[in-house]
C-alpha positions in Angstrom: 0.0 0.0 0.0 1.4 3.4 -0.9 2.2 5.9 1.8 -0.3 8.8 1.9 0.2 12.4 3.0 -2.1 15.1 4.3 -1.8 18.8 3.2 -2.7 21.3 5.9 -2.7 25.1 5.8 -0.4 26.8 8.4 -1.0 30.6 8.5 -1.6 30.6 4.7 1.3 28.3 3.9 0.9 24.7 2.7 2.6 22.0 4.7 2.4 18.3 3.6 2.4 15.9 6.5 3.7 12.4 5.5 3.0 9.1 7.2 6.7 8.6 6.9 7.1 11.0 9.8 8.2 14.1 7.9 6.8 17.4 6.6 7.3 18.9 3.1 7.0 22.6 2.0 6.0 22.4 -1.6 6.8 26.1 -2.2 10.3 26.0 -0.9 10.7 22.4 -2.1 12.2 21.5 1.2 11.7 18.4 3.3 11.8 18.7 7.1 13.0 15.7 9.2 13.2 15.7 13.0 15.3 13.4 15.2 16.7 10.8 12.8 19.2 9.6 15.5 21.3 7.7 13.0 23.6 5.2 14.6 21.6 4.8 17.8 21.8 1.0 17.4 25.6 1.2 17.0 25.8 3.3 20.2 23.8 0.7 22.2 26.0 -2.1 20.9 29.2 -0.1 21.6 28.0 0.3 25.2 27.3 -3.4 25.7 23.6 -3.5 25.0 22.7 -6.1 22.3 20.2 -4.6 19.8 19.5 -5.7 16.2 21.5 -4.3 13.3 19.6 -2.5 10.5 17.7 0.4 11.9 19.9 2.9 10.0 19.1 1.1 6.8 15.4 1.2 7.6 15.5 4.9 8.3 17.4 5.6 5.1 15.0 3.6 3.1 12.1 5.7 4.3 14.1 8.8 3.5 14.6 7.5 0.0 10.8 7.0 -0.3 10.2 10.6 0.7 12.7 12.0 -1.8 11.1 9.9 -4.5 7.6 11.1 -3.6 8.3 14.8 -3.1 11.4 15.5 -5.2 12.8 18.1 -2.8 15.6 20.4 -3.5 16.8 20.5 0.1 16.4 18.6 3.3 16.5 20.3 6.7 17.1 18.1 9.6 15.6 19.6 12.8 18.3 18.4 15.1 19.7 15.1 16.4 20.9 13.8 13.1 23.3 11.5 14.9 22.7 9.9 18.3 26.1 10.0 20.0 29.9 9.8 19.4 29.7 6.1 18.7 27.3 6.8 15.8 30.5 7.4 13.8 30.9 3.6 13.6 31.9 2.4 10.1 28.6 0.6 9.6 26.7 3.8 10.1 29.0 6.1 8.1 29.2 3.7 5.2 25.4 3.5 5.0 25.1 7.3 5.2 27.8 7.8 2.5 26.1 5.4 0.1 22.8 7.3 0.6 24.6 10.6 0.1 26.2 9.4 -3.1 22.7 8.6 -4.5 21.5 12.2 -3.7 24.4 14.5 -4.4 22.0 17.1 -5.9 20.2 17.7 -2.5 21.2 20.5 -0.2 21.4 19.3 3.3 21.0 21.5 6.4 21.3 20.4 10.0 19.8 22.6 12.7 22.0 21.6 15.6 20.3 19.7 18.3 21.5 18.5 21.8 22.6 15.1 20.5 24.5 16.7 17.6 26.7 18.6 20.0 27.9 15.5 21.7 28.0 13.3 18.6 30.2 15.6 16.6 29.8 16.7 13.0 29.8 14.3 10.0 32.9 14.5 7.8 32.9 17.4 5.4 32.5 15.0 2.4 28.8 14.5 3.4 28.2 18.2 2.6 25.9 19.0 5.5 25.6 22.7 6.4 25.3 23.0 10.2 23.3 26.0 11.5 22.0 27.2 14.9 18.3 27.5 15.8 16.2 29.2 14.7 17.0 28.8 11.0 14.8 31.0 8.8 13.3 29.5 5.7 10.4 31.2 4.1 7.6 31.5 6.7 9.2 29.0 9.0 11.6 29.3 12.0 13.2 25.8 11.9 14.4 24.7 15.3 15.3 21.6 17.3 13.8 22.7 20.7 10.1 23.7 20.6 9.8 27.4 21.0 8.1 30.5 19.6 9.9 32.9 17.3 8.7 36.4 16.5 7.6 36.9 12.9 7.6 33.2 11.9 5.9 29.9 12.6 8.3 27.6 14.4 8.7 24.0 13.5 10.8 21.8 15.8 11.5 18.3 17.0 13.1 17.0 20.2 10.0 15.8 21.9 9.3 12.7 19.9 5.5 13.2 20.3 3.1 10.2 20.5 -0.6 10.0 21.3 -2.0 7.1 23.3 -5.4 5.8 22.0 -7.0 3.6 24.6 -10.1 1.5 25.3 -10.9 -0.3 28.5 -9.0 -3.4 27.2 -6.2 -2.2 25.1 -4.1 0.8 24.0 -1.7 1.9 21.3 0.9 4.7 21.1 0.8 6.5 17.7 3.4 9.0 16.6 1.9 12.4 15.9 2.4 15.9 14.6 1.3 18.6 17.0 0.5 22.2 16.1 -0.2 25.2 18.3 -1.0 28.7 17.3 2.7 29.7 16.8 4.7 26.5 16.8 4.5 22.9 15.7 6.4 19.7 16.6 7.2 16.9 14.2 7.4 13.2 15.2 10.8 11.5 15.5 11.9 10.2 12.1 14.4 7.6 13.4 13.4 3.9 13.4 14.9 3.3 16.9 13.4 6.1 19.0 11.1 6.4 22.0 8.2 8.7 22.4 6.8 11.4 24.8 3.0 11.2 25.3 1.3 14.5 24.6 -2.2 13.6 25.6 -2.2 15.7 28.8 -0.6 18.7 27.2 -2.4 18.8 23.9 -5.4 21.0 24.8 -6.0 23.7 22.2 -3.5 22.1 19.8 -4.2 20.4 16.5 -3.0 16.8 16.5 -2.4 14.6 13.5 -1.7 10.9 14.3 0.1 8.4 12.0 -1.7 5.1 11.7 -0.2 2.7 9.2 0.3 4.4 5.9 -2.0 7.4 6.6 -2.0 10.7 8.6 -5.3 11.4 10.4 -6.6 14.5 12.2 -7.3 13.3 15.7 -10.4 15.3 16.3 -12.4 18.3 15.2 -9.8 20.7 16.5 -7.3 19.2 14.0 -8.7 21.0 10.9 -6.8 21.5 7.6 -6.2 25.2 8.6 -4.0 26.4 11.5 -4.1 30.1 12.1 -2.0 32.1 14.5 -3.9 33.8 17.3 
């Protein structure tokens, strides 16, 4: 089944929300990715915790799918591109280098996050421009840490938001996008990341949950239009 996307209006600007846990600005032709945490599995193994190999490859495959679907000219990573210093393991860097070789035409920008400061930068051959938050691009203030920015709508990561849907017998945690009047938070893109439940703090926000291959508005407050107050 093909992955579907949902286009919403944020203060008069289109933003495409993908079930692949990313957002796309069709005007700027830029893809926004939060919290990829590449190499997190290598970090765990280096620290003596046995975890499966392959999460970096899975994450890169989804990134390939997004590039094929949207044909962006640039990708902006909203922080935490790498997980830690041990993410520079050969297995991770080799996979990233192979991906970069397939997409040399793409401009890559990293808005530095807290994990990036400890992990250290990728080698220069990867061609990633590292910037501080907030990074201005069109109507957006692109950040890692959720915040408000005068004169722009802020998009951030860091929180890894998930929403818990529950019945009396069962529950499921679904990754989600959350949008307030002046700022929004994207779900974590990485295949090996946890989540922070936003149920209690989501009042007045528009929430869009990812279920399978689709993005759904959670309730009536999650309309297709988000306007600043």
